Residue frames as a rotation matrix with the C-alpha (Angstrom) as fourth column:
MET 1
0.057 0.919 0.390 -55.01
-0.689 -0.246 0.682 -50.44
0.723 -0.308 0.619 90.43
SER 2
-0.719 -0.295 0.629 -55.23
-0.683 0.469 -0.560 -52.21
-0.130 -0.832 -0.539 93.81
LEU 3
-0.897 0.384 -0.218 -57.12
0.323 0.907 0.269 -55.44
0.301 0.171 -0.938 94.26
ILE 4
-0.473 0.744 -0.473 -59.80
0.575 -0.147 -0.805 -53.63
-0.668 -0.652 -0.358 96.31
ASP 5
-0.395 0.231 -0.889 -60.20
-0.526 -0.851 0.012 -51.05
-0.754 0.472 0.457 93.53
GLN 6
-0.868 0.029 -0.496 -60.61
-0.427 0.466 0.775 -53.83
0.254 0.884 -0.392 90.92
VAL 7
-0.741 0.627 -0.240 -63.24
0.671 0.697 -0.252 -55.52
0.010 -0.348 -0.938 93.05
GLU 8
-0.329 0.620 -0.712 -65.11
0.176 -0.701 -0.691 -52.23
-0.928 -0.352 0.121 93.49
VAL 9
-0.603 0.129 -0.787 -65.19
-0.747 -0.436 0.501 -51.71
-0.279 0.890 0.360 89.71
ALA 10
-0.882 0.286 -0.376 -66.64
0.049 0.847 0.530 -55.23
0.470 0.449 -0.760 89.31
LEU 11
-0.534 0.718 -0.446 -69.22
0.740 0.142 -0.657 -54.50
-0.409 -0.681 -0.608 92.00
ASP 12
-0.525 0.331 -0.784 -70.11
-0.306 -0.933 -0.189 -51.25
-0.794 0.141 0.591 90.28
SER 13
-0.872 0.154 -0.465 -71.07
-0.426 0.228 0.875 -53.27
0.241 0.961 -0.133 87.19
ILE 14
-0.526 0.702 -0.480 -73.80
0.481 0.711 0.513 -55.09
0.701 0.039 -0.712 89.11
ARG 15
-0.891 0.152 -0.428 -74.79
0.337 -0.410 -0.848 -52.52
-0.304 -0.899 0.314 91.73
PRO 16
-0.706 0.690 -0.156 -77.66
-0.691 -0.626 0.362 -51.13
0.152 0.363 0.919 89.61
TYR 17
-0.216 0.624 -0.751 -79.34
-0.128 0.745 0.655 -54.57
0.968 0.238 -0.081 89.76
LEU 18
-0.570 -0.073 -0.818 -78.87
0.739 0.391 -0.549 -54.77
0.360 -0.918 -0.169 93.52
GLU 19
-0.954 0.139 -0.267 -80.09
-0.002 -0.890 -0.456 -51.22
-0.301 -0.434 0.849 94.05
ALA 20
-0.610 0.760 -0.224 -83.12
-0.483 -0.133 0.866 -51.89
0.628 0.636 0.448 91.88
ASP 21
0.137 0.598 -0.789 -84.23
0.337 0.721 0.605 -54.38
0.931 -0.349 -0.103 94.58
GLY 22
0.779 0.275 0.564 -83.35
-0.313 -0.608 0.730 -52.05
0.544 -0.744 -0.388 97.42
GLY 23
0.868 -0.490 -0.085 -79.97
0.396 0.578 0.713 -53.65
-0.301 -0.652 0.696 98.23
ASN 24
0.630 -0.777 -0.022 -76.26
-0.595 -0.464 -0.657 -53.10
0.500 0.426 -0.754 97.94
VAL 25
0.771 -0.478 -0.422 -72.95
0.610 0.745 0.269 -54.55
0.186 -0.465 0.866 99.11
SER 26
0.712 -0.668 0.217 -69.77
-0.677 -0.735 -0.036 -53.15
0.184 -0.121 -0.975 100.71
ILE 27
0.310 -0.707 -0.635 -66.37
0.136 0.694 -0.707 -54.71
0.941 0.133 0.311 100.84
GLU 28
0.988 -0.020 0.152 -65.33
-0.154 -0.109 0.982 -55.52
-0.003 -0.994 -0.110 104.45
GLU 29
0.181 -0.980 0.087 -61.92
-0.632 -0.048 0.773 -57.02
-0.753 -0.195 -0.628 103.55
ILE 30
0.710 -0.135 -0.692 -59.93
-0.498 0.598 -0.628 -59.03
0.498 0.790 0.357 101.18
THR 31
0.874 -0.323 0.363 -58.16
-0.149 0.532 0.833 -61.87
-0.462 -0.782 0.417 103.04
PRO 32
-0.062 -0.986 -0.152 -54.49
-0.690 -0.068 0.721 -62.79
-0.722 0.149 -0.676 102.46
ASP 33
-0.654 -0.128 0.746 -55.73
0.298 0.862 0.410 -65.80
-0.695 0.490 -0.525 100.38
ASN 34
-0.961 0.173 -0.216 -57.79
-0.276 -0.593 0.757 -63.40
0.003 0.787 0.617 98.17
VAL 35
-0.393 0.916 -0.073 -61.26
0.882 0.399 0.250 -64.11
0.259 0.034 -0.965 99.46
VAL 36
-0.732 0.243 0.637 -63.50
-0.148 -0.969 0.199 -61.06
0.665 0.052 0.745 99.30
LYS 37
-0.596 0.572 -0.564 -65.60
0.789 0.288 -0.543 -60.52
-0.148 -0.768 -0.622 102.41
LEU 38
-0.676 0.435 0.594 -68.74
0.081 -0.758 0.647 -58.53
0.732 0.486 0.478 101.64
LYS 39
-0.780 0.593 -0.200 -71.40
0.211 -0.053 -0.976 -57.06
-0.590 -0.803 -0.084 103.81
LEU 40
-0.533 0.700 0.475 -74.88
0.719 0.079 0.690 -57.26
0.446 0.710 -0.546 102.33
LEU 41
-0.948 0.152 -0.279 -76.77
0.013 -0.860 -0.510 -53.99
-0.318 -0.487 0.813 102.74
GLY 42
-0.494 0.827 -0.268 -80.42
-0.867 -0.491 0.083 -53.01
-0.063 0.274 0.960 102.60
SER 43
0.542 0.834 0.104 -82.79
-0.820 0.552 -0.152 -55.69
-0.184 -0.003 0.983 101.39
CYS 44
0.195 -0.552 -0.811 -79.84
-0.489 0.662 -0.568 -57.91
0.850 0.507 -0.141 100.35
GLY 45
-0.737 -0.552 0.389 -79.14
-0.600 0.272 -0.752 -58.66
0.310 -0.788 -0.532 104.02
SER 46
-0.466 0.609 0.641 -82.56
-0.511 0.406 -0.757 -60.19
-0.722 -0.681 0.122 104.52
CYS 47
0.197 0.557 -0.807 -83.52
-0.980 0.093 -0.175 -61.39
-0.022 0.825 0.565 101.07
PRO 48
0.539 0.062 0.840 -84.07
-0.294 0.949 0.118 -65.14
-0.789 -0.310 0.530 100.84
MET 49
0.946 -0.160 0.282 -82.44
0.324 0.438 -0.838 -65.22
0.010 0.884 0.467 97.45
SER 50
0.757 -0.652 -0.027 -79.27
-0.651 -0.758 0.049 -63.41
-0.052 -0.019 -0.998 98.56
ILE 51
0.128 -0.760 0.637 -77.18
-0.191 0.612 0.768 -66.61
-0.973 -0.220 -0.067 98.79
MET 52
0.353 0.048 0.934 -77.98
0.808 0.488 -0.330 -67.20
-0.472 0.871 0.134 95.11
THR 53
0.985 -0.017 0.173 -77.33
0.068 -0.878 -0.474 -63.54
0.160 0.479 -0.863 94.21
LEU 54
0.552 -0.823 0.134 -74.05
-0.620 -0.298 0.726 -63.78
-0.557 -0.484 -0.675 96.00
LYS 55
-0.071 -0.605 0.793 -72.86
0.092 0.787 0.609 -66.94
-0.993 0.116 0.000 94.29
ALA 56
0.208 0.243 0.948 -74.43
0.893 0.349 -0.285 -66.67
-0.400 0.905 -0.144 90.87
GLY 57
0.826 0.221 0.519 -74.17
0.461 -0.793 -0.398 -62.89
0.323 0.568 -0.757 90.37
ILE 58
0.891 -0.438 0.119 -71.69
-0.444 -0.787 0.428 -61.19
-0.094 -0.434 -0.896 92.64
GLU 59
0.319 -0.801 0.507 -69.05
-0.099 0.504 0.858 -63.90
-0.943 -0.324 0.082 92.87
GLN 60
0.372 -0.136 0.918 -69.14
0.842 0.466 -0.272 -64.53
-0.391 0.874 0.288 89.10
ALA 61
0.917 0.041 0.398 -68.81
0.233 -0.864 -0.447 -60.81
0.325 0.502 -0.801 88.30
ILE 62
0.724 -0.672 0.153 -65.90
-0.576 -0.468 0.670 -60.38
-0.379 -0.574 -0.726 90.70
LYS 63
0.223 -0.648 0.728 -64.02
0.160 0.761 0.629 -63.54
-0.962 -0.024 0.274 89.59
LYS 64
0.574 0.030 0.818 -64.48
0.809 0.132 -0.572 -62.68
-0.125 0.991 0.051 85.92
ALA 65
0.895 -0.208 0.394 -63.09
-0.071 -0.940 -0.334 -59.13
0.440 0.271 -0.856 86.40
VAL 66
0.232 -0.811 0.538 -60.43
-0.956 -0.291 -0.027 -60.02
0.178 -0.508 -0.843 88.98
PRO 67
0.494 0.018 -0.870 -59.12
-0.282 0.949 -0.141 -63.63
0.823 0.315 0.473 88.39
GLU 68
-0.571 -0.820 -0.027 -56.88
-0.201 0.171 -0.964 -63.47
0.796 -0.546 -0.263 91.43
ILE 69
-0.248 0.584 0.773 -59.92
-0.968 -0.176 -0.178 -63.60
0.032 -0.792 0.609 93.68
THR 70
-0.932 -0.177 -0.317 -60.40
-0.181 0.983 -0.017 -67.16
0.315 0.041 -0.948 94.97
GLY 71
-0.434 0.825 -0.362 -63.84
0.840 0.515 0.168 -66.71
0.326 -0.231 -0.917 96.60
VAL 72
-0.588 0.349 0.730 -66.54
-0.326 -0.928 0.180 -64.36
0.740 -0.132 0.659 97.77
GLU 73
-0.472 0.450 -0.758 -68.25
0.804 0.571 -0.162 -64.59
0.360 -0.687 -0.632 101.15
ALA 74
0.127 0.569 0.812 -70.84
-0.103 -0.807 0.582 -62.49
0.987 -0.157 -0.044 102.92
VAL 75
-0.851 -0.525 -0.001 -70.05
-0.028 0.046 -0.999 -61.65
0.524 -0.850 -0.054 106.53
ASN 76
-0.733 0.636 0.241 -73.72
-0.526 -0.306 -0.793 -61.16
-0.431 -0.708 0.559 107.40
LEU 77
-0.280 0.623 -0.730 -75.46
-0.756 0.326 0.568 -63.75
0.592 0.711 0.380 105.26
THR 78
0.225 0.443 0.868 -77.67
-0.834 0.547 -0.063 -66.20
-0.503 -0.710 0.493 107.05
ASP 79
-0.818 -0.574 0.041 -76.34
-0.488 0.730 0.479 -69.68
-0.305 0.371 -0.877 106.28
ILE 80
-0.282 0.763 -0.581 -78.68
-0.774 0.178 0.608 -71.75
0.568 0.621 0.540 104.14
ASP 81
-0.347 0.106 -0.932 -78.56
0.311 0.950 -0.008 -74.50
0.885 -0.293 -0.363 106.75
ASP 82
-0.989 0.021 0.147 -79.54
-0.140 -0.451 -0.881 -72.11
0.047 -0.892 0.449 109.56
PRO 83
-0.553 0.830 -0.075 -82.95
0.833 0.550 -0.049 -73.15
0.001 -0.089 -0.996 110.89
ASN 84
0.064 0.563 -0.824 -83.85
0.451 -0.752 -0.480 -69.44
-0.890 -0.342 -0.302 111.06
ALA 85
-0.901 -0.425 -0.090 -82.97
0.103 -0.411 0.906 -68.80
-0.422 0.807 0.414 107.39
VAL 86
0.110 0.945 -0.308 -85.77
-0.326 -0.259 -0.909 -67.32
-0.939 0.201 0.280 105.43
LEU 87
-0.874 -0.371 0.313 -86.06
0.117 0.464 0.878 -69.60
-0.471 0.804 -0.363 102.42
PRO 88
-0.783 0.565 -0.259 -88.56
-0.573 -0.494 0.654 -69.11
0.242 0.661 0.711 99.64
GLU 89
-0.384 0.670 -0.635 -90.65
0.217 0.734 0.644 -72.09
0.897 0.109 -0.427 100.70
ASN 90
-0.516 0.135 -0.846 -90.97
0.856 0.060 -0.513 -70.60
-0.018 -0.989 -0.146 104.23
MET 91
-0.976 0.011 -0.217 -92.40
-0.005 -1.000 -0.027 -67.31
-0.217 -0.025 0.976 102.97
ARG 92
-0.615 0.788 -0.010 -95.82
0.239 0.198 0.951 -68.62
0.751 0.583 -0.310 102.03
């Protein structure tokens, strides 16, 4: 099974949780140094908690299933340091 297929299987294990909140992810690429680049879809692209979902949920699931993967990044995630980022404290 290819690396991309292994990552898809790992993502399939957590997709129901993402979809329950109106979101999803798609694999954009896996770099030569085994970093998975994901695109956040639906509500995941704009959710203020998506940086935590990405690191705590998605990255952990992928690395556990596919140890060769060195990291997971979102191509369309607003950086937490971005002044336009929607953080929980700004949503009040």
